[in-house]
C-alpha positions in Angstrom: -4.7 24.2 3.3 -6.2 23.1 6.7 -9.7 23.6 5.3 -9.0 21.2 2.5 -7.7 18.6 4.9 -10.8 19.0 7.1 -13.1 18.7 4.1 -11.3 15.6 2.9 -11.6 14.0 6.3 -15.3 14.9 6.5 -15.9 13.3 3.1 -14.0 10.1 4.0 -15.8 9.8 7.4 -19.2 10.5 5.7 -18.6 7.9 3.0 -17.7 5.3 5.6 -20.7 6.1 7.8 -23.0 6.0 4.8 -21.7 2.6 3.8 -22.1 1.2 7.3 -25.7 2.5 7.5 -26.5 1.1 4.1 -25.1 -2.3 5.2 -27.1 -2.3 8.5 -30.3 -1.4 6.6 -29.5 -4.0 3.9 -29.9 -1.4 1.3 -29.4 -2.6 -2.2 -28.5 -0.3 -5.0 -26.3 0.3 -7.9 -22.8 0.0 -6.5 -21.3 1.4 -9.6 -22.9 4.7 -9.2 -22.0 4.8 -5.4 -18.4 4.0 -6.2 -18.2 6.6 -9.0 -19.6 9.2 -6.6 -17.0 8.4 -3.9 -14.2 8.3 -6.5 -15.3 11.6 -7.9 -15.3 13.3 -4.5 -11.9 11.7 -3.7 -10.5 12.9 -7.0 -11.7 16.4 -6.4 -10.1 16.5 -3.0 -6.8 15.3 -4.4 -7.0 18.0 -7.1 -7.5 20.6 -4.3 -4.5 19.2 -2.5 -2.4 19.6 -5.6 -3.6 23.1 -6.4 -3.4 24.4 -2.8 -0.2 22.6 -1.8 1.9 23.0 -4.9 3.8 26.0 -3.5 4.3 24.4 -0.2 5.9 21.3 -1.8 8.4 23.5 -3.8 9.2 25.5 -0.6 9.6 22.3 1.4 11.9 20.9 -1.2 14.1 24.0 -1.1 14.3 23.9 2.7 15.0 20.2 2.7 17.8 20.6 0.2 19.3 23.4 2.3 19.2 21.4 5.5 20.0 17.8 4.4 23.5 18.5 3.2 23.0 17.9 -0.5 20.5 15.1 -0.9 18.8 15.4 -4.3 15.5 14.4 -5.7 17.1 11.3 -7.2 18.3 10.2 -3.8 14.8 10.6 -2.4 13.3 8.6 -5.3 16.0 5.9 -4.8 15.0 5.5 -1.1 11.4 5.4 -2.1 12.0 2.7 -4.7 13.9 0.6 -2.2 11.2 0.9 0.4 8.5 0.0 -2.1 10.4 -3.0 -3.5 10.9 -4.4 0.0 7.4 -3.5 1.3 5.5 -4.9 -1.7 7.6 -8.0 -1.7 6.9 -8.7 2.0 3.2 -8.1 1.4 3.3 -10.6 -1.4 5.2 -13.0 0.8 2.6 -12.8 3.5 -0.2 -13.6 1.0 1.8 -16.5 -0.5 2.9 -18.0 2.8 -0.6 -17.7 4.2 -2.2 -19.7 1.4 0.6 -22.3 0.9 1.2 -22.7 4.7 -2.5 -23.4 5.4 -2.6 -25.8 2.5 0.5 -27.5 3.6 -0.8 -28.0 7.1 -4.0 -29.5 5.7 -2.0 -31.9 3.4 0.3 -33.0 6.2 -2.6 -33.7 8.5 -3.9 -36.2 5.9 -0.5 -37.7 4.9 2.5 -37.0 7.1 5.0 -38.4 4.6 4.7 -35.3 2.4 6.1 -32.9 5.0 9.3 -32.3 3.2 7.6 -31.4 -0.1 5.2 -29.0 1.5 8.2 -27.2 3.3 9.7 -26.6 -0.1 6.6 -24.8 -1.4 6.4 -22.6 1.8 10.2 -21.9 1.4 9.7 -20.8 -2.2 7.0 -18.4 -1.1 9.3 -16.9 1.5 11.9 -16.4 -1.2 9.8 -13.5 -2.6 10.8 -11.4 0.4 14.5 -12.2 -0.1 14.2 -11.1 -3.8 12.6 -7.8 -2.8 15.4 -7.2 -0.3 18.1 -8.0 -2.9 16.5 -5.5 -5.3 16.4 -2.9 -2.5 20.1 -3.4 -1.8 20.9 -3.1 -5.5 18.8 0.1 -5.8 20.6 1.6 -2.8 24.2 0.7 -3.6 24.4 0.6 -7.3 
């Protein structure tokens, strides 16, 4: 298992170093073939992780169930779903507030009478995070 992790790290570092060297040399080429090569190597490493680590995952699940006091796979998926809904909503909020906030500052600098209108748009963008948190609460407690 450790050999697979070392190989995956070597492939990742090698890909990044190759890309940096290609950018420094202003090397032009077919990006589609380079991306497919990198994706193919990555997919092969993921497949190796699945094949080599399948028994470890089953063993870890059995040990976790014995030590956690009865948490099931459904409970774990519930926690994962709650974390994803909150995390992805806050990432979306960051993107939305970044673009609307900068636009609002530019608009207010030209016409200061529209400050209230711009705050509404920024507040609507921040509402995305609140919706994600509400969904997380519903997932956890319903």
